[in-house]
C-alpha positions as CSV (number, residue, x, y, z in Angstrom):
1,X,-200.9,88.1,98.2
2,X,-197.9,86.1,99.1
3,X,-196.9,83.4,96.6
4,X,-197.3,79.6,96.9
5,X,-193.2,79.6,97.0
6,X,-193.2,82.1,99.7
7,X,-195.9,80.0,101.7
8,X,-193.7,76.9,101.6
9,X,-190.8,78.5,102.5
10,X,-192.2,80.1,105.7
11,X,-193.8,76.4,106.5
12,X,-190.7,75.0,106.1
13,X,-188.8,77.4,108.3
14,X,-191.3,77.3,111.3
15,X,-191.2,73.6,111.4
16,X,-187.3,73.4,111.4
17,X,-187.2,76.0,114.0
18,X,-189.8,74.2,116.0
19,X,-187.7,71.1,115.8
20,X,-184.6,73.1,116.8
21,X,-186.5,74.0,119.9
22,X,-187.5,70.8,120.8
23,X,-183.9,69.6,120.4
24,X,-182.6,72.1,122.7
25,X,-185.2,71.0,125.5
26,X,-184.4,67.4,125.2
27,X,-180.5,68.1,125.3
28,X,-181.0,70.6,128.4
29,X,-183.3,67.9,129.9
30,X,-180.9,65.3,129.4
31,X,-177.9,67.4,130.7
32,X,-179.8,68.4,133.9
33,X,-180.9,64.8,134.7
34,X,-176.9,63.7,134.2
35,X,-175.7,66.8,136.4
36,X,-178.3,66.0,139.3
37,X,-177.1,62.1,138.8
38,X,-173.1,63.2,138.9
39,X,-173.8,65.9,142.1
40,X,-175.5,63.3,144.1
41,X,-173.0,60.8,143.6
42,X,-170.3,63.2,144.8
43,X,-172.2,64.2,147.6
44,X,-172.4,60.8,148.5
45,X,-168.8,60.4,147.9
46,X,-167.8,63.4,150.0
47,X,-169.9,62.0,152.9
48,X,-168.3,58.9,152.4
49,X,-164.8,60.4,153.0
50,X,-165.7,62.1,156.1
51,X,-167.3,58.9,157.7
52,X,-164.1,57.1,157.3
53,X,-161.7,59.4,157.9
54,X,-163.5,60.0,161.5
55,X,-162.5,56.2,162.3
56,X,-158.9,54.6,162.2
57,X,-160.1,51.2,161.7
58,X,-162.2,52.4,158.6
59,X,-159.1,53.9,157.1
60,X,-157.4,50.9,157.1
61,X,-160.3,48.8,156.0
62,X,-161.2,51.2,153.1
63,X,-157.9,52.6,151.7
64,X,-155.4,50.1,153.2
65,X,-152.9,52.7,155.0
66,X,-153.3,54.0,158.4
67,X,-154.7,57.2,159.3
68,X,-151.5,58.7,160.1
69,X,-150.1,57.8,156.8
70,X,-153.6,59.4,155.3
71,X,-152.7,62.6,157.2
72,X,-149.0,62.7,156.0
73,X,-150.5,62.2,152.6
74,X,-153.0,64.8,153.1
75,X,-150.2,67.7,154.0
76,X,-148.3,67.2,151.2
77,X,-151.3,67.8,148.4
78,X,-151.9,71.1,147.0
79,X,-155.9,72.2,147.0
80,X,-155.6,74.8,144.5
81,X,-154.9,74.4,140.8
82,X,-152.5,76.6,139.0
83,X,-155.2,79.5,138.1
84,X,-155.3,79.7,142.0
85,X,-159.0,78.4,141.9
86,X,-160.3,75.8,144.3
87,X,-160.8,72.8,143.2
88,X,-163.7,70.3,143.5
89,X,-162.3,67.7,145.6
90,X,-160.3,68.4,148.8
91,X,-156.8,67.2,149.8
92,X,-158.3,64.2,151.5
93,X,-160.7,63.4,149.1
94,X,-158.2,63.7,146.5
95,X,-156.0,61.3,148.5
96,X,-158.9,58.6,148.7
97,X,-159.7,58.6,144.9
98,X,-155.9,58.1,144.4
99,X,-155.5,55.1,147.0
100,X,-158.7,53.7,145.4
101,X,-157.1,53.8,142.0
102,X,-153.8,52.4,142.8
103,X,-155.2,49.3,145.0
104,X,-158.6,48.5,143.6
105,X,-157.6,48.8,140.0
106,X,-160.5,50.7,138.6
107,X,-160.4,52.7,135.5
108,X,-160.9,56.0,135.2
109,X,-164.2,55.9,133.8
110,X,-165.6,53.7,136.4
111,X,-164.0,55.9,139.1
112,X,-165.5,58.9,137.3
113,X,-169.3,57.4,137.2
114,X,-169.0,56.2,140.6
115,X,-167.6,59.5,142.1
116,X,-169.6,62.1,140.2
117,X,-166.8,64.2,138.5
118,X,-165.6,63.7,134.8
119,X,-163.0,61.4,133.9
120,X,-160.6,64.1,133.1
121,X,-160.9,65.1,136.5
122,X,-159.6,61.9,138.1
123,X,-157.1,61.7,135.5
124,X,-155.5,64.8,136.9
125,X,-156.1,63.8,140.3
126,X,-154.0,60.6,140.1
127,X,-151.4,62.6,138.3
128,X,-150.7,65.2,140.6
129,X,-151.2,63.3,143.6
130,X,-148.5,60.8,142.4
131,X,-146.0,64.1,141.4
132,X,-147.0,65.7,144.5
133,X,-146.0,62.4,146.7
134,X,-143.0,61.8,144.6
135,X,-142.1,65.4,145.1
136,X,-142.2,65.2,148.9
137,X,-141.5,61.6,149.6
138,X,-138.5,60.9,147.7
139,X,-137.6,57.5,149.5
140,X,-135.6,55.6,146.7
141,X,-132.4,56.5,147.3
142,X,-129.6,54.6,144.8
143,X,-126.3,54.6,146.7
144,X,-123.8,56.9,145.3
145,X,-120.7,56.6,147.6
146,X,-118.8,53.3,148.4
147,X,-119.8,53.9,152.4
148,X,-123.2,53.8,151.1
149,X,-123.2,50.8,149.9
150,X,-121.4,49.1,152.7
151,X,-124.7,50.2,154.8
152,X,-126.5,48.4,152.4
153,X,-124.3,45.1,153.0
154,X,-124.8,46.2,157.1
155,X,-128.6,45.5,156.5
156,X,-128.2,42.4,155.5
157,X,-125.5,41.4,158.0
158,X,-127.8,42.7,161.0
159,X,-130.4,40.2,159.6
160,X,-128.1,37.4,159.5
161,X,-128.1,37.1,155.9
162,X,-125.6,36.7,153.3
163,X,-123.8,40.2,152.8
164,X,-124.7,41.6,149.5
165,X,-125.2,44.9,147.7
166,X,-129.1,44.1,147.1
167,X,-131.2,41.5,145.9
168,X,-132.3,41.9,142.2
169,X,-135.5,40.5,140.9
170,X,-138.2,41.4,138.4
171,X,-141.9,41.3,138.1
172,X,-144.5,41.4,135.8
173,X,-147.6,43.8,136.3
174,X,-150.7,42.4,134.3
175,X,-151.9,44.9,131.9
176,X,-154.6,45.3,129.2
177,X,-153.0,44.9,125.8
178,X,-152.1,48.2,124.6
179,X,-153.7,49.3,120.9
180,X,-151.4,48.5,117.9
181,X,-148.8,46.4,119.9
182,X,-149.8,42.9,118.6
183,X,-147.8,40.4,121.3
184,X,-145.1,42.9,122.2
185,X,-146.3,43.0,126.0
186,X,-147.7,39.6,126.2
187,X,-145.1,37.1,128.5
188,X,-144.2,33.6,128.9
189,X,-147.0,33.6,131.4
190,X,-149.4,33.8,128.8
191,X,-151.1,37.6,129.7
192,X,-150.5,40.8,129.0
193,X,-147.8,42.7,131.1
194,X,-145.1,45.1,131.8
195,X,-142.1,44.2,133.6
196,X,-140.7,46.0,136.5
197,X,-137.1,45.4,137.7
198,X,-136.2,46.1,141.3
199,X,-132.9,46.0,143.6
200,X,-134.1,45.8,147.6
201,X,-131.5,46.0,150.7
202,X,-131.7,44.1,153.7
203,X,-134.5,46.0,155.4
204,X,-136.7,45.6,152.2
205,X,-136.2,49.4,151.2
206,X,-135.9,49.8,147.2
207,X,-132.6,51.1,145.6
208,X,-133.2,51.2,142.1
209,X,-136.5,50.4,140.1
210,X,-137.0,49.6,136.4
211,X,-140.8,50.1,135.2
212,X,-142.1,49.8,131.8
213,X,-140.4,47.2,129.9
214,X,-143.1,45.3,127.9
215,X,-143.8,41.8,129.0
216,X,-142.1,39.8,126.3
217,X,-138.8,41.2,127.4
218,X,-136.9,39.2,130.0
219,X,-135.1,39.9,133.0
220,X,-131.9,39.8,131.9
221,X,-132.4,42.0,128.2
222,X,-133.8,44.5,130.7
223,X,-130.9,44.3,133.5
224,X,-128.5,44.4,130.5
225,X,-129.5,47.9,128.8
226,X,-129.6,49.4,132.5
227,X,-127.8,52.0,134.6
228,X,-127.4,49.7,137.2
229,X,-125.4,47.2,134.8
230,X,-123.4,49.8,134.2
231,X,-122.5,50.8,137.8
232,X,-121.7,47.2,138.6
233,X,-119.2,47.3,136.0
234,X,-117.4,50.2,137.5
235,X,-115.1,49.0,140.1
236,X,-114.5,52.1,141.0
237,X,-117.8,52.8,142.2
238,X,-118.2,49.8,144.2
239,X,-116.5,49.1,147.8
240,X,-113.2,47.2,147.6
241,X,-113.2,43.4,148.2
242,X,-112.8,42.4,152.2
243,X,-111.8,40.0,154.7
244,X,-115.0,37.9,155.6
245,X,-112.7,35.9,158.0
246,X,-108.9,35.3,158.1
247,X,-108.7,33.3,155.0
248,X,-111.6,34.4,152.3
249,X,-111.6,37.8,150.4
250,X,-115.0,38.4,148.8
251,X,-115.8,41.3,146.4
252,X,-119.1,43.2,146.7
253,X,-121.7,41.5,144.6
254,X,-125.5,41.5,144.3
255,X,-128.0,38.5,144.5
256,X,-130.1,37.5,141.5
257,X,-132.0,34.2,140.1
258,X,-130.8,32.2,137.7
259,X,-131.9,34.1,134.2
260,X,-129.4,37.0,135.1
261,X,-126.0,36.2,133.7
262,X,-123.4,35.4,136.7
263,X,-120.3,38.0,136.9
264,X,-117.9,39.1,139.9
265,X,-120.6,42.0,140.9
266,X,-123.8,39.5,140.2
267,X,-124.0,35.9,142.3
268,X,-126.6,33.5,141.8
269,X,-127.2,30.0,142.4
270,X,-125.9,27.1,140.6
271,X,-127.7,25.7,137.7
272,X,-130.1,22.8,137.5
273,X,-132.1,20.9,140.2
274,X,-130.2,17.6,139.9
275,X,-126.9,16.3,139.8
276,X,-125.8,19.1,142.7
277,X,-123.5,18.2,145.4
278,X,-124.6,18.8,149.1
279,X,-122.2,21.5,149.3
280,X,-124.2,23.0,146.1
281,X,-127.5,22.4,147.5
282,X,-126.5,24.4,150.7
283,X,-125.1,27.3,149.0
284,X,-128.1,27.7,146.7
285,X,-130.6,27.3,149.7
286,X,-128.3,30.0,151.8
287,X,-128.2,32.3,148.7
288,X,-132.0,31.7,148.2
289,X,-132.7,32.3,151.8
290,X,-131.2,36.3,151.6
291,X,-132.6,36.7,147.7
292,X,-136.3,36.1,148.8
293,X,-136.0,39.6,150.3
294,X,-137.1,41.1,147.0
295,X,-139.9,38.6,146.7
296,X,-141.2,39.7,150.1
297,X,-141.1,43.7,149.0
298,X,-143.0,42.5,145.8
299,X,-145.6,40.7,148.1
300,X,-146.0,43.7,149.9
301,X,-146.7,45.7,147.2
302,X,-149.1,43.4,145.2
303,X,-151.1,43.0,149.0
304,X,-151.9,46.6,149.0
305,X,-149.7,48.0,151.0
306,X,-150.6,44.9,154.0
307,X,-146.9,45.5,155.5
308,X,-147.9,43.2,158.5
309,X,-148.8,40.1,156.1
310,X,-144.9,39.6,156.2
311,X,-143.7,38.9,159.5
312,X,-140.5,40.2,160.7
313,X,-139.5,36.9,162.4
314,X,-139.5,35.1,159.0
315,X,-136.3,37.6,157.8
316,X,-134.1,37.4,161.4
317,X,-133.5,33.8,161.9
318,X,-132.2,32.7,158.6
319,X,-128.9,30.3,158.7
320,X,-125.8,31.9,157.9
321,X,-122.2,31.2,158.6
322,X,-120.5,32.7,161.7
323,X,-117.8,35.3,161.4
324,X,-118.9,37.6,158.3
325,X,-117.3,40.7,160.5
326,X,-115.7,42.7,158.7
327,X,-111.8,42.9,159.1
328,X,-110.0,44.9,156.5
329,X,-110.1,45.9,152.5
330,X,-107.9,44.4,150.0
331,X,-106.8,45.8,146.8
332,X,-108.0,43.8,144.6
333,X,-110.0,40.5,143.9
334,X,-108.0,37.5,144.2
335,X,-110.4,35.6,141.5
336,X,-109.6,35.4,137.9
337,X,-113.3,34.9,136.9
338,X,-117.4,34.9,138.5
339,X,-117.4,31.0,138.9
340,X,-114.1,30.9,140.9
341,X,-115.6,33.5,143.1
342,X,-118.8,31.2,143.6
343,X,-116.4,28.5,144.5
344,X,-115.0,30.5,147.0
345,X,-118.0,31.2,148.4
346,X,-119.7,28.2,148.5
347,X,-116.7,27.1,150.7
348,X,-117.3,29.8,153.1
349,X,-120.8,28.8,153.6
350,X,-120.1,25.1,154.0
351,X,-117.3,25.5,156.7
């Protein structure tokens, strides 16, 4: 006959096993319900992708690109992972997930709940699509020769703008404060951000971009530590000065706003709002009419690829002095410093 101790041990083991079985049933029931919920969302998302891809207008309204651009992006996306196993989302669905992420500002977790896939899947899709697009559409080309820099200047002259090597400016991209960073990413506009510094040509193409500097860093500091600054400081990498007319010789330069330091390779407007002469005001307006190109590019990016929001007619009718055709190059710059060069440029604009 079993003792009292043995009976107690038997009862305790049986009760613990029953509790374990009940817990397993609850977990199985919970996982089953979550799986059904995720599967229903995923089925709806797949049907949604099929509906909008069958209509050109729906593609433009929902993902902010044309159907032609969508299909071009689909053609460069891999449908299998590194192990050769087909993934849960098709190429079209990956592109739509990627476009919804970059244009809608949703987090990985929110996209995961709405689409019905794991958050790690959303992260992998965004990373892989970004990599494939960058591999197949390497559209940011920095001029490497003087002939390529001359083509950049021609892109401005075709639009009757100031002949420059590009327009430089920065833009703050709003973010949530990264953990344990304090006020590092807090900018002068009173929100957290990182800075994107870009150089664009006369046709609105990006020539150079620097992304990721903390919002508390000003544009001039980023530019001073950049590879672009090194190129501009090396006169051998830039085109030779040339005659803008029979009297004026002008070195090549980029255009930027007043926060950047004035140099022979970087021209900006005269500082201050009051006390400027009519000639200096005219110079500032002429410079600003050209420098606004980079603002247009940032506006296009911010408006979620709505390139039709900026009309070409706004760029083609800018006032500019005539006679800016290249005559011949000059061996060296005739100006002793950047201020003297800016004065000569002002005199040229005011003729």
